[in-house]
C-alpha positions in Angstrom: 62.1 24.9 44.9 64.0 26.2 43.0 63.3 26.1 38.8 66.4 23.6 38.5 64.5 21.3 41.2 61.3 21.6 39.2 63.0 21.1 35.9 64.8 17.8 37.1 61.5 16.8 38.6 59.6 17.0 34.9 62.7 15.1 33.6 62.0 12.3 36.4 58.3 12.4 35.3 58.9 12.6 31.7 61.0 9.4 31.8 58.6 7.1 34.3 55.9 8.0 31.5 58.2 7.0 28.8 58.8 3.8 30.4 55.4 2.6 31.4 53.1 4.5 28.7 55.3 4.9 25.3 54.3 1.3 24.4 57.1 -0.1 26.0 59.3 0.9 23.3 62.6 -0.3 25.3 61.7 -4.0 25.1 63.0 -6.1 22.3 61.2 -8.7 22.3 59.0 -7.7 18.8 60.4 -10.2 16.7 59.0 -11.4 13.2 55.9 -13.5 14.2 55.7 -17.4 13.4 53.8 -18.7 10.3 52.9 -22.1 9.4 53.3 -24.0 6.0 50.9 -22.6 3.6 49.5 -25.0 1.3 50.8 -22.9 -1.3 53.7 -20.3 -1.5 52.8 -17.0 -2.8 54.8 -15.9 -5.8 57.2 -13.0 -4.8 59.2 -10.4 -6.7 62.3 -8.9 -4.8 62.9 -5.3 -5.9 66.3 -4.1 -4.8 67.6 0.1 -5.6 71.2 0.3 -5.7 72.5 3.2 -6.9 76.5 2.8 -6.3 76.5 -0.4 -4.2 79.1 -2.1 -5.8 81.2 -2.0 -2.0 78.3 -4.0 -0.3 76.6 -5.7 -3.0 79.1 -8.7 -2.7 78.6 -9.3 1.0 74.5 -8.8 0.3 73.1 -9.7 -3.0 74.0 -13.3 -3.0 72.2 -14.1 0.2 69.1 -12.9 -1.8 69.8 -15.1 -4.7 70.2 -18.1 -2.1 67.0 -17.7 -1.0 65.7 -21.1 0.0 61.7 -20.3 -1.1 59.3 -23.3 -1.8 57.5 -20.9 -4.4 58.2 -18.8 -7.2 60.5 -16.0 -6.5 62.3 -13.5 -9.1 65.0 -10.7 -8.0 65.1 -7.2 -9.8 68.5 -4.8 -9.0 67.4 -1.5 -10.5 70.8 0.1 -11.2 69.8 4.0 -10.5 72.3 5.6 -12.1 75.6 4.0 -10.8 79.1 5.4 -11.6 81.2 2.1 -10.0 79.5 -0.6 -12.0 76.8 -1.6 -9.7 75.1 -3.2 -12.5 77.9 -4.9 -13.9 79.0 -6.6 -10.8 75.0 -7.7 -10.0 75.2 -9.7 -13.2 78.7 -10.9 -12.3 77.7 -12.2 -9.0 74.3 -13.9 -10.3 76.6 -15.7 -13.0 78.9 -16.9 -10.1 76.2 -18.0 -7.2 73.1 -18.6 -9.4 69.8 -19.2 -7.4 67.1 -16.9 -7.7 66.3 -15.6 -11.3 68.0 -12.1 -11.2 67.1 -9.1 -13.5 69.0 -6.1 -13.6 67.7 -3.0 -15.0 68.1 1.2 -14.8 65.4 3.7 -14.8 66.8 6.8 -16.1 67.5 9.8 -14.0 64.0 10.2 -12.0 61.4 13.2 -13.5 61.1 16.4 -11.3 59.0 15.6 -8.1 60.5 12.1 -7.7 63.1 11.2 -5.1 65.8 9.2 -7.1 65.0 5.8 -4.4 61.6 6.1 -5.3 61.8 6.5 -8.9 63.6 3.0 -8.6 61.0 1.2 -7.0 58.5 2.1 -9.3 60.8 0.8 -11.8 61.3 -2.5 -10.7 57.8 -2.9 -9.2 56.3 -1.8 -13.0 58.7 -4.8 -14.0 57.6 -7.5 -11.6 54.0 -7.3 -12.5 54.5 -8.7 -15.7 55.0 -11.5 -13.3 52.1 -11.3 -11.4 53.5 -11.2 -8.0 51.2 -12.1 -4.9 54.0 -10.3 -2.9 56.8 -7.8 -3.3 59.7 -7.7 -1.1 61.4 -4.2 -1.2 64.2 -4.9 0.3 68.1 -2.8 -0.1 71.6 -3.0 -1.5 73.5 -2.9 1.5 70.7 -5.8 3.1 72.2 -9.6 3.8 69.2 -12.2 3.9 69.4 -15.5 6.0 68.8 -18.7 3.5 65.1 -18.1 5.0 64.6 -14.8 5.5 61.6 -14.4 2.6 60.1 -17.9 3.9 59.7 -16.8 7.2 58.1 -13.4 6.2 56.0 -14.3 3.9 54.6 -17.5 6.4 54.5 -14.1 9.5 52.3 -12.4 6.8 50.0 -14.9 5.7 49.3 -16.5 8.9 48.7 -12.9 10.7 46.8 -11.5 7.7 49.4 -8.5 7.4 49.4 -6.2 4.4 52.9 -5.0 5.1 55.9 -7.0 7.1 58.7 -4.9 7.8 62.0 -6.3 9.8 64.4 -3.7 11.0 67.5 -4.5 10.0 70.5 -5.3 12.4 72.8 -2.4 11.7 76.9 -2.8 11.7 78.4 -2.3 15.1 82.2 -2.6 14.5 83.7 0.7 15.1 84.1 2.6 18.3 81.5 5.5 16.8 79.4 2.6 15.8 79.0 1.1 19.2 77.9 4.6 20.7 75.7 5.7 17.6 74.1 3.1 15.8 72.3 0.9 18.8 70.9 4.3 20.0 69.8 5.0 16.5 66.9 2.4 16.7 66.3 3.1 20.4 65.4 6.4 19.5 63.0 4.9 16.3 61.0 2.9 18.5 60.9 5.4 21.3 59.4 7.7 17.9 57.5 4.5 16.7 56.1 1.9 19.3 56.6 -1.2 17.7 53.6 -2.9 19.6 51.6 -0.1 18.7 52.4 -0.3 14.5 50.7 -3.4 14.5 47.8 -2.6 16.6 44.8 -2.0 14.7 43.1 1.3 15.0 46.5 2.9 16.0 48.0 5.7 14.4 51.5 5.0 14.5 53.1 3.6 11.4 56.8 3.1 10.6 58.6 0.4 8.5 62.3 -0.1 7.7 63.0 0.3 4.2 65.6 -2.3 4.5 63.1 -5.0 4.7 59.3 -4.5 3.2 57.5 -7.2 2.1 53.8 -6.2 0.8 51.4 -7.9 -0.8 50.7 -6.9 -4.2 47.1 -5.6 -4.2 47.8 -3.5 -0.9 50.6 -1.7 -3.4 48.0 -1.4 -6.6 45.3 0.1 -3.5 47.8 2.2 -2.0 49.3 3.8 -5.4 52.8 3.2 -4.0 55.6 4.7 -4.7 53.3 7.1 -6.9 51.3 8.4 -3.6 54.6 8.8 -2.0 56.8 10.1 -4.9 58.2 13.3 -2.8 59.2 11.1 0.4 62.5 10.7 1.7 62.2 9.1 4.5 60.1 6.4 2.4 59.8 3.7 4.8 57.5 5.7 7.1 55.7 7.4 3.9 54.8 4.0 3.0 53.7 2.7 6.0 51.2 5.8 6.6 50.0 5.1 3.1 49.0 1.8 4.1 47.7 2.2 7.2 45.7 5.1 6.4 43.9 3.1 3.5 42.8 0.3 6.4 45.8 -1.6 6.0 47.7 -3.9 8.4 50.8 -3.2 9.3 54.2 -5.1 11.6 57.3 -4.1 12.3 60.0 -5.3 14.5 63.1 -6.6 15.0 65.5 -8.8 12.8 67.3 -12.0 14.0 69.2 -12.5 10.8 68.6 -9.9 8.4 71.7 -7.4 8.5 72.8 -4.4 6.8 76.7 -4.6 5.7 77.1 -1.2 5.5 80.2 0.5 7.1 79.9 3.2 9.1 83.4 3.4 10.5 84.1 7.2 11.4 81.7 10.1 13.5 81.5 11.8 9.8 79.7 8.9 8.3 77.8 8.6 10.6 76.8 12.0 11.0 76.0 12.2 7.6 73.4 9.9 7.9 71.7 11.2 10.3 72.1 15.0 9.4 71.0 14.4 5.5 67.3 13.9 6.5 66.7 15.1 10.3 65.0 18.3 9.5 63.4 17.0 6.8 62.0 14.6 9.3 60.6 17.8 11.2 59.2 18.9 8.1 61.5 21.8 8.1 59.4 23.7 10.8 61.6 25.6 12.8 59.0 25.7 15.4 59.3 21.9 15.3 62.7 21.8 15.5 63.1 24.2 18.3 60.2 21.8 20.3 62.5 18.6 19.2 65.9 20.9 20.6 64.3 21.6 24.4 62.6 18.2 24.5 65.7 16.6 24.0 67.8 18.5 26.3 65.0 17.9 28.8 64.9 14.5 28.8 68.2 13.3 28.3 70.5 16.2 29.1 69.2 17.1 32.4 69.0 14.2 34.5 73.1 14.0 34.5 73.4 18.1 34.7 71.2 17.4 37.3 72.9 15.0 39.7 75.9 16.5 39.0 74.2 20.2 40.3 72.6 18.5 43.1 76.0 17.0 44.4 77.7 20.3 44.2 75.1 22.4 45.7 74.5 19.1 48.5 70.6 19.7 46.7 69.1 16.1 47.9 66.1 16.5 46.1 67.8 17.6 42.4 70.4 15.0 42.7 67.5 12.0 43.7 65.6 13.6 40.6 68.8 13.5 38.1 70.1 10.2 39.5 66.7 8.2 39.1 65.6 9.8 36.1 69.2 8.8 34.5 68.9 5.7 35.6 65.6 4.7 34.4 67.1 6.0 30.6 70.3 4.1 31.4 67.9 0.5 32.3 65.8 1.2 29.2 68.7 1.3 26.7 70.3 -1.8 28.0 67.8 -4.2 26.0 68.8 -2.2 23.1 72.9 -2.8 23.6 71.9 -6.6 24.5 70.4 -7.0 21.4 73.1 -5.6 19.2 75.4 -7.8 21.5 77.2 -4.9 22.9 78.5 -4.8 26.3 76.6 -2.2 28.6 79.0 0.4 29.1 77.5 2.8 26.3 74.3 2.4 28.5 75.5 5.3 30.8 76.5 7.5 28.0 73.2 7.7 26.5 73.2 11.5 27.4 76.4 12.3 25.4 74.9 10.2 22.1 71.7 12.2 22.4 73.7 15.3 22.7 75.6 14.4 19.7 71.8 13.7 17.5 70.7 17.0 18.7 73.7 18.7 17.2 73.3 16.3 13.7 69.5 17.7 14.1 70.6 21.5 14.1 73.1 21.1 11.5 70.6 19.5 9.3 68.4 22.8 9.5 71.5 24.6 8.8 72.2 23.1 6.1 68.3 23.3 4.8 68.8 26.9 4.9 72.1 26.8 3.2 70.1 25.4 0.5 71.7 22.0 0.5 68.5 20.0 1.3 68.8 16.5 2.3 71.0 14.8 0.3 72.0 11.1 -0.5 74.5 9.3 -2.8 75.1 13.0 -5.4 71.0 14.0 -4.9 69.8 16.5 -3.3 66.1 16.6 -2.1 65.1 20.1 -1.0 61.7 20.1 -1.0 59.7 21.1 1.8 57.2 18.3 2.1 59.9 15.7 2.1 60.3 12.8 4.8 63.3 11.0 5.5 65.1 7.7 4.0 67.3 5.1 5.3 69.6 2.9 4.2 
């Protein structure tokens, strides 16, 4: 057997393993567990870090203020140095829409050693402590919540005994590039952090989705959040690791009625979203980068190439191995497309989308070595110990 035949067979074996042994990551039925009505609804403070979010606030903030929550709840929007009138717009929306009490505040520029978002979160949590809440909801400024979102989160946390309950908000999928790239983003995330393993006690897998994180206030104190993760650029995963590392019980799943309203209409917009922090996810390690590139090529690029090469060379083994691997890949991606209410035509194109992600990751490393580091909303984070941020 030629070397390429072996590579095709190894790629097929990798897909069989991913299908059966990676926490059934491809299934999309991990949704918010139901919870009963508690005798007394605990108090909640909602912390919303916001930097230059005037474009999305009209579609997101009113949904938070309109939460139908039986207990005491209050919203703290932390205007993180915005230059587009985010803070004033938030106050105007609160005056116009009513609903939950809203406090708008600003923390000033972050000191050395802090990412801007986490400095804003720290400021919001500090203000919330004066209300002595039992839970904190950390949510991004581009996230729109259904009216019963907060009620469902708190009920699920209480019924399951979770310290953290997080939902992966459904991202916007309207433009052609969003259809190609966005569902794959969530698919790859679930492949790295299988949701079923996250909720399993004793499992080392830990992750959260920064757009919607409900956490017990006592857990925040014990895990020293956000001080313990102040360098993090991917703050949601860092938060989950800090909580789980301290013995906390966490849950993460896909959302049904929590949506991101942030548009990414062009490939350039999506490219920036991924490449700004992809190399930080690899801990700025060239060997990990090399392994990631080779792994993406083996798992996602080899199957269609093997099928094509096998057909041209009339090599049945190579063609069969490549075709079967591509078929398994396509089949595991289809549930994510259905979750996003999309047609299935992008499923066979996953190798192309994976190639785009490979290029984005390499570009992230190039930007790092050019001294630009992870960047978001005018700030650059070049620390070697940074880990990523979403939103």
